[in-house]
C-alpha positions in Angstrom: 69.2 67.0 160.2 71.2 64.6 157.7 68.2 65.0 155.2 68.2 68.6 155.5 71.9 68.7 154.8 71.6 66.3 151.9 68.9 68.5 150.4 70.9 71.7 150.8 69.2 73.7 153.5 70.8 74.7 156.9 68.6 72.7 159.4 67.8 74.2 162.9 66.8 71.9 165.6 64.8 72.3 168.7 64.7 69.3 171.0 61.1 68.1 172.4 62.0 65.0 174.0 65.0 62.4 174.4 64.8 58.7 174.1 67.1 55.8 175.1 66.9 53.5 171.9 68.7 51.4 169.5 67.7 49.7 166.5 66.2 46.7 168.8 63.9 48.8 171.1 63.2 51.9 173.0 64.0 52.0 176.8 63.2 55.4 177.9 61.4 58.4 177.1 62.0 61.8 178.6 60.1 65.0 177.7 61.8 68.4 177.7 60.3 71.4 180.1 57.7 73.0 178.1 59.2 76.4 178.7 62.7 75.2 177.5 61.1 74.0 174.3 59.6 77.4 173.6 62.7 79.2 174.6 64.7 77.2 171.9 61.9 78.0 169.1 62.0 81.7 170.0 65.9 81.6 169.6 65.6 80.1 166.4 62.9 82.4 164.9 64.7 85.5 166.4 68.0 84.8 164.7 67.8 82.7 161.5 64.0 82.5 160.7 63.3 79.3 158.9 62.0 79.1 155.4 59.6 75.9 156.6 59.5 74.1 159.8 58.8 70.7 160.7 57.2 69.1 163.6 57.9 65.5 164.8 57.6 63.7 168.2 56.4 66.5 170.7 55.5 64.1 173.5 52.8 65.7 175.8 50.2 68.1 176.0 52.1 70.8 177.8 55.0 70.7 174.9 52.1 70.9 172.2 50.8 73.9 173.8 54.4 75.6 174.0 55.1 74.8 170.6 51.6 76.1 169.4 52.3 79.3 171.4 55.7 79.9 170.1 54.5 79.3 166.2 51.5 81.6 167.0 52.9 84.3 164.4 54.6 82.3 161.9 53.6 82.5 158.4 56.1 80.0 157.0 54.6 76.6 155.7 54.3 73.9 158.6 54.7 70.3 158.1 53.6 68.3 160.8 54.5 64.5 161.1 52.4 63.2 163.7 54.9 61.0 165.6 52.7 59.1 167.9 54.5 55.5 168.0 58.2 54.6 167.9 59.1 52.2 165.2 59.2 49.5 168.1 56.1 50.5 169.3 56.7 52.7 172.3 53.8 55.2 172.7 55.4 59.1 172.2 51.9 60.9 172.6 49.0 60.1 175.2 45.7 60.7 174.9 45.6 64.2 176.5 48.4 65.2 174.1 46.5 63.7 171.0 43.4 65.9 171.5 45.8 69.1 172.0 47.4 68.3 168.9 44.0 67.9 167.1 42.9 71.2 168.5 46.0 73.3 168.3 48.3 72.1 165.4 46.3 70.2 162.9 44.6 73.7 162.0 48.0 75.2 161.5 49.3 72.6 159.2 50.1 73.5 155.5 50.6 69.7 155.4 50.4 66.9 157.8 51.9 63.6 157.1 50.5 60.5 159.1 51.1 57.0 158.4 48.1 54.5 158.1 47.9 53.7 162.0 48.5 57.5 162.8 45.9 58.6 160.5 43.3 56.1 162.2 44.3 57.2 165.6 43.6 61.0 164.5 40.4 60.5 162.5 38.9 57.1 163.2 39.2 56.4 159.6 41.0 53.2 158.1 40.4 54.6 154.3 43.1 56.6 153.1 40.6 59.2 151.4 38.4 59.1 154.1 41.3 60.2 156.5 42.9 62.7 154.3 39.5 64.5 154.0 39.0 64.3 157.6 42.4 65.9 158.7 41.6 68.6 156.0 38.2 69.2 157.5 40.0 69.6 161.0 41.7 72.4 159.3 44.9 71.3 157.5 45.8 72.8 154.2 46.8 69.5 153.0 46.9 65.8 154.1 49.6 63.2 153.0 48.5 59.8 153.9 51.4 57.2 153.9 50.7 53.8 152.7 54.0 52.0 154.0 51.6 50.1 156.5 49.4 48.6 154.0 48.9 45.2 153.2 50.3 44.0 149.7 53.4 44.8 147.5 52.8 48.6 147.3 53.7 51.4 149.4 51.6 54.2 147.7 51.0 57.5 149.3 47.8 59.6 148.9 47.8 63.5 148.8 44.7 65.6 149.4 45.6 69.2 148.2 43.3 71.1 145.9 42.4 67.5 144.4 44.1 64.1 144.8 47.7 63.0 143.8 49.0 59.6 144.3 52.6 58.8 144.8 53.3 55.3 143.9 56.0 52.8 144.7 56.8 49.0 145.1 57.4 48.0 148.6 60.9 47.3 149.5 61.2 44.2 151.6 63.6 45.2 154.3 63.6 45.7 158.1 65.6 48.6 158.0 63.3 51.5 157.7 63.8 53.3 161.1 63.1 57.1 160.7 61.8 56.5 157.5 58.6 59.0 158.5 61.1 61.6 159.8 63.2 61.3 156.9 60.2 61.9 154.4 58.6 64.8 156.2 62.1 66.5 156.4 62.9 66.1 152.9 59.4 67.4 152.1 60.2 70.6 154.4 63.6 71.3 152.8 62.0 71.2 149.6 59.4 73.7 150.8 62.1 76.0 152.2 63.6 76.3 148.8 60.3 77.2 147.4 59.6 74.0 145.6 55.7 73.5 145.1 54.0 71.0 147.2 53.4 68.0 144.9 57.2 68.4 143.4 58.5 68.5 147.0 56.8 65.3 147.8 57.7 63.6 144.6 61.4 64.5 145.3 61.1 63.5 148.9 59.4 60.1 147.9 62.2 59.3 145.3 64.8 60.0 148.1 63.2 58.1 150.9 62.6 55.0 148.4 66.5 55.3 147.3 67.5 55.7 151.2 65.6 52.3 152.1 66.9 50.4 148.9 70.5 51.4 150.0 70.2 51.1 153.6 73.7 50.2 155.1 72.2 47.3 157.2 73.4 48.5 160.8 72.2 47.0 163.9 70.3 43.9 165.2 66.9 45.0 164.6 65.3 48.1 162.6 68.2 49.8 161.4 68.5 53.5 159.7 68.3 54.4 156.3 71.0 55.6 153.7 70.9 59.6 154.3 73.8 59.8 151.5 71.0 58.4 149.1 70.8 60.8 146.1 
């Protein structure tokens, strides 16, 4: 929501799960009842229809099925950030949920934005190009594989969408990267909602996230949040 505000769009939230966590670790994860998730989506769609939609942590197969059903008639760009594990390693999607996710949501994705571990879990591929191609073969219109988990001093991302586009960046050495993927996908979604084309939306989002990491306020004793006031 902070990212949406910073990008000049009005964000509407649907809660799918609740976590008890801080910068040090996750203590508890509770999934919302699927019918409540679906009712939240319906309430949003019938009153202030969004220009683009982002999916993040979904939790279990029942919620994934509810989300897929609620968005069955939606035609706006759907950005899917496959949040499968928290920053601290807590699982946020079990095996059954992953199967439902691949079957029901990946074919609906305008863009899917996995990091390298998520891409491996979804496709079995370690190579960025191979993983992107596998996700597009599963039905996603475009796949952005994020390189933040790669070894070395680079944090380059790779997009497959009518050809290949690379978004290069040098790695910023910091532990304060909590919420990086969510912020990145939210920024892309905001730009798409404003009518920006995909490549430029990703470029703007990548620049914002890089600056947000570089200027992180250093809060907490663990993996602290980004600076969402970055511009």
